[in-house]
C-alpha positions as CSV (number, residue, x, y, z in Angstrom):
1,M,-8.4,-8.4,-16.0
2,P,-9.5,-11.4,-18.8
3,Y,-9.3,-14.8,-16.3
4,A,-8.7,-18.2,-17.8
5,D,-11.8,-19.7,-16.4
6,L,-14.4,-19.3,-13.6
7,E,-12.1,-21.0,-11.0
8,H,-9.5,-18.7,-11.6
9,K,-11.5,-16.2,-11.2
10,R,-13.0,-17.1,-8.0
11,E,-9.7,-17.8,-6.7
12,H,-8.5,-14.0,-7.2
13,D,-11.6,-13.0,-5.6
14,R,-11.0,-14.8,-2.5
15,I,-6.9,-13.7,-2.3
16,R,-8.3,-10.2,-3.0
17,S,-11.1,-10.2,-0.2
18,A,-9.0,-11.9,2.4
19,R,-6.4,-9.5,1.7
20,L,-9.0,-6.6,2.3
21,Y,-10.5,-8.3,5.5
22,R,-6.6,-8.4,7.3
23,A,-6.4,-4.4,6.4
24,F,-9.8,-3.8,7.6
25,M,-9.0,-5.9,10.9
26,K,-5.5,-4.4,11.6
27,K,-7.3,-1.2,11.1
28,C,-9.7,-1.8,14.0
29,H,-7.0,-2.8,16.2
30,E,-4.9,0.1,15.3
31,Y,-8.0,2.5,16.1
32,L,-8.4,0.4,19.4
33,G,-4.7,0.7,20.7
34,G,-3.3,-1.8,19.3
35,F,-2.6,-3.8,22.7
36,C,-4.8,-5.8,25.0
37,I,-6.3,-3.7,27.6
38,E,-5.5,-6.4,30.2
39,C,-2.2,-7.7,29.9
40,G,-0.7,-5.5,27.1
41,T,0.1,-8.4,24.7
42,A,-0.1,-7.5,20.6
43,E,-0.9,-11.1,20.6
44,N,-4.3,-13.1,19.5
45,L,-6.4,-9.9,20.1
46,E,-9.9,-9.8,19.9
47,I,-12.4,-7.4,19.6
48,S,-14.5,-7.5,22.7
49,H,-17.8,-5.1,23.7
50,N,-17.6,-3.8,27.0
51,N,-21.1,-3.9,27.8
52,P,-22.5,-6.9,25.6
53,E,-26.1,-5.6,26.4
54,F,-25.3,-2.4,23.7
55,K,-23.8,-4.6,21.0
56,E,-25.7,-4.0,17.9
57,F,-23.2,-6.6,15.9
58,T,-20.3,-8.3,15.9
59,V,-17.8,-6.0,13.9
60,P,-15.5,-8.8,11.9
61,K,-18.5,-9.5,10.5
62,R,-19.7,-6.4,9.1
63,W,-16.5,-5.7,7.9
64,R,-17.3,-4.3,4.2
65,K,-19.6,-1.7,5.9
66,D,-19.2,2.0,6.2
67,W,-16.3,2.9,8.5
68,D,-17.5,6.0,9.3
69,Y,-21.7,5.5,9.9
70,V,-21.2,2.0,10.9
71,I,-17.7,0.5,11.8
72,R,-16.3,3.6,14.2
73,P,-19.4,3.8,16.7
74,E,-19.7,0.1,17.3
75,L,-15.8,0.1,17.8
76,D,-16.0,3.1,20.5
77,K,-18.4,0.3,22.5
78,C,-15.2,-2.0,22.2
79,S,-12.0,-3.1,23.7
80,L,-8.9,-5.2,22.4
81,R,-8.5,-8.2,24.7
82,C,-6.3,-11.2,24.2
83,H,-8.2,-14.4,23.6
84,E,-7.6,-15.6,27.6
85,H,-8.6,-12.2,28.6
86,H,-11.9,-11.9,26.6
87,V,-12.5,-15.4,27.3
88,A,-12.4,-14.2,31.5
89,Y,-14.0,-11.3,31.0
90,D,-17.3,-12.5,29.1
91,N,-17.7,-15.4,31.7
92,S,-17.3,-12.7,34.3
93,L,-20.2,-10.9,33.0
94,R,-22.3,-14.4,32.3
95,P,-21.2,-16.8,34.2
96,E,-24.2,-19.0,33.7
97,I,-23.3,-19.0,29.9
98,K,-19.2,-19.7,29.2
99,H,-17.5,-17.9,26.2
100,G,-17.4,-20.2,23.3
101,T,-20.2,-22.9,23.7
102,L,-22.8,-23.7,21.9
103,W,-25.0,-22.6,24.7
104,K,-24.1,-19.0,24.6
105,Y,-25.4,-19.0,21.0
106,N,-28.6,-20.4,21.2
């Protein structure tokens, strides 16, 4: 498809990438059951590692990697939790490091 200018191509690529990312996340959520394992909601879901010590990477950041050899093995170590339960779960595992704070990433 010919583009009128480089900016038009960038916008097209951005929209396409966003659509592919949303489809990837939907596939991940379906693979993990589609509901928070704590309360059963299907809203504000996040991928939560069951044991952070075995976490190799953050799944949404590697969304372009191979599903069968990279993504699925990592998802097998995860569960779906709504945001509130994800924060509570992480904080219960490591109370000295609060979820979502800069301290956690230093």
